[in-house]
C-alpha positions as CSV (number, residue, x, y, z in Angstrom):
1,X,-1.0,20.2,18.9
2,X,-1.9,18.6,15.5
3,X,-4.8,16.2,15.2
4,X,-4.0,12.5,14.5
5,X,-4.3,11.6,10.9
6,X,-7.7,10.0,10.3
7,X,-6.6,7.5,7.3
8,X,-5.3,4.3,8.6
9,X,-3.5,1.5,6.6
10,X,-3.7,-2.1,7.9
11,X,-2.0,-5.2,6.7
12,X,-3.9,-8.4,5.5
13,X,-3.7,-9.8,9.1
14,X,-5.4,-6.6,10.4
15,X,-2.2,-5.1,11.9
16,X,-1.9,-1.4,12.1
17,X,0.8,-0.2,9.6
18,X,0.6,3.5,9.2
19,X,-1.6,6.7,9.3
20,X,-1.9,9.3,6.7
21,X,-3.3,12.8,6.6
22,X,-4.7,12.2,3.1
23,X,-6.3,9.1,1.4
24,X,-4.0,9.9,-1.5
25,X,-0.9,9.0,0.7
26,X,-2.5,5.9,1.9
27,X,-3.4,4.9,-1.6
28,X,0.1,5.5,-2.7
29,X,1.4,3.3,0.1
30,X,-0.9,0.5,-1.1
31,X,0.2,1.2,-4.6
32,X,3.9,0.8,-3.8
33,X,3.3,-2.4,-1.7
34,X,1.0,-4.0,-4.1
35,X,-0.1,-6.6,-1.4
36,X,-3.5,-8.2,-1.5
37,X,-5.6,-7.6,1.6
38,X,-4.1,-4.4,2.7
39,X,-6.9,-1.9,3.7
40,X,-7.5,1.8,4.1
41,X,-9.8,2.7,6.9
42,X,-11.3,6.0,8.2
43,X,-10.0,5.6,11.8
44,X,-9.2,2.3,13.4
45,X,-12.6,0.5,13.2
46,X,-12.7,-2.5,10.7
47,X,-16.2,-1.5,9.8
48,X,-14.8,1.8,8.5
49,X,-12.8,0.0,5.8
50,X,-12.9,2.2,2.8
51,X,-10.7,0.1,0.5
52,X,-9.3,-3.4,0.4
53,X,-6.5,-4.0,-2.0
54,X,-7.3,-6.8,-4.5
55,X,-11.0,-7.0,-3.5
56,X,-11.9,-3.6,-4.6
57,X,-9.3,-3.4,-7.3
58,X,-5.6,-2.5,-7.4
59,X,-4.4,0.9,-6.4
60,X,-1.5,0.5,-8.8
61,X,-4.0,0.5,-11.7
62,X,-5.5,3.8,-10.8
63,X,-4.7,5.8,-7.7
64,X,-7.4,8.3,-8.7
65,X,-10.1,5.5,-8.7
66,X,-8.8,4.3,-5.4
67,X,-9.0,7.8,-3.7
68,X,-12.3,8.5,-5.4
69,X,-13.7,5.3,-4.0
70,X,-12.3,5.9,-0.5
71,X,-13.8,9.5,-0.4
72,X,-17.1,8.4,-1.7
73,X,-17.5,5.5,0.9
74,X,-16.2,7.9,3.7
75,X,-18.9,10.3,2.8
76,X,-21.5,7.6,2.9
77,X,-20.6,6.8,6.5
78,X,-20.3,10.4,7.7
């Protein structure tokens, strides 16, 4: 059985929206939606929020920057 994807996407109200196997796919989802307040978390805990759309920037401006930021922050909490 495959492991559960570790990257989670939440809406601005904190409701679970999706899980992704790669932060790239989570960033692509935020990029496509373009809604302020959506987050990418490593797991479900709010403390593990790695990116907040609008507050940290806009994934649509640079998905590379979004993914780099997410991975850097994830490494800091590991």
